N, C-alpha and C positions, 0 to 999 in steps of 0.2 A: 491735393493732399501733400502734406509735408513728408520729407524724407523719413523721419522717425516713425510716422504712422505707417508708411509703406513697409519699412523694415519690420515693424511689429506684425503686420498682416502676413508677410512672408514667413517670419519666425513662427507665428501662430499656425500657419498652414503646415510647416515642417513638423511642428510638435504634434499636430493632429495626425499627420502621416505616420510618425513614429508610434504614437499610441495605437493607431489602427493596426500597424504591423505587429506590435506586441500583443494586442488583443487577438489577432488571428493566430499567432503562434501559441498562445496559451489555450485557445480553443482546440487546436490540433493536439497539443500535449494532453489536454483533458480528455479528449476522445480516446487517445491511446491508453491513458491511465485507466479510464472507465472500462475499457476492454480487458486490461490486465486484472482489474478488480473483479470483474464478472468471471473471468477464467479462474482466478484464485478461489473465488467462492465455490465454484463447481468442484474443484479439486479438494478443497477443505471439507466439503460436505460429502464427498464420494467415499463410500465405505471401503473401497478397495485401494484408495490412495491416502488422502490426508486423514479422513475419518475423525476430524477434530471434535465433532459432536459426541463422540463416544466418551470423552472426558470433560469437555468444556461446554458451558452455557455461552451462547453467543448469538447476537443479532436476532434473526428470525428463524433460527434453527428449532426444529421440533425434536422432542425426546432427547434433550441434551443431558449429558452426563454431569456428575458433580465431583469427579475425582480431582480434576485440575481446577485452577482458578477460572472465574468467569472472565471472558475476553471482552473487556470494556475499557474505555479510556486508554487505548493502546498508545496513542501519540504521547500522552502524558507519562505513561509507564516506561515507554521506550523512546525518548526523544531522538536517539540515534537509531535509525532504521536498521543499520548494519548489526546492531546488538540484538535486535529482534530476529533478524535472519540467522545469526549465529546460534541463537537459542533454539530455533526450529531445526537448524542443520544438525546440531548435536547438543542437546541440553545436559548431557552428562558432564560437559566441561565445567559448568557452573554448579551442578548438583549431581554428584556421582551416584546418588541413591534414587534418582528420579525413575519413574516408570514410563516417562514419555519417550517414545522411540526416537532414535536419531535419524530423522527423516532424510536428510541429505547424505550423511555419512554412510548409511546403509542402502542408499539409492532406492528408497521407498518412493520418492518423487524425483523428477528430473530437476536440473538447475532452473530451467524456465518455469516449471510448475512451482518450485520453491519461491522464486521471485514473485510469481503471481499470488501465491498464498500470502506472502509478506504484504504485498500491496492491498489485498483484501483485509487482512487482519488489522493493518494500520488504519483502516477506515472505521474500525469498531470503537 
């Protein structure tokens, strides 16, 4: 084998190793994100916590309300996830006459619950 062919094989192996590492990392992150999404869904649907279905139609929720907008295409509507979080934290900042409760500001949900809700809603 020529030196350039050996270099290519070594480089190819290194690239494969890098891709394998990245793939493993993304699978780990995906599992953590999936857990956050599932927890967020539970809180969003819980009548004593998020109770999002009281006002919004979303995903597979039953008996959804129609007071607020349907929660669909959330990544397109909120490309900046922080803006979505801020809206749920205290929607009166952008709409002083809203009837949406300030979930974070009034501690209706915890910081972690709010983060999980955002992760769930961002999937819709």
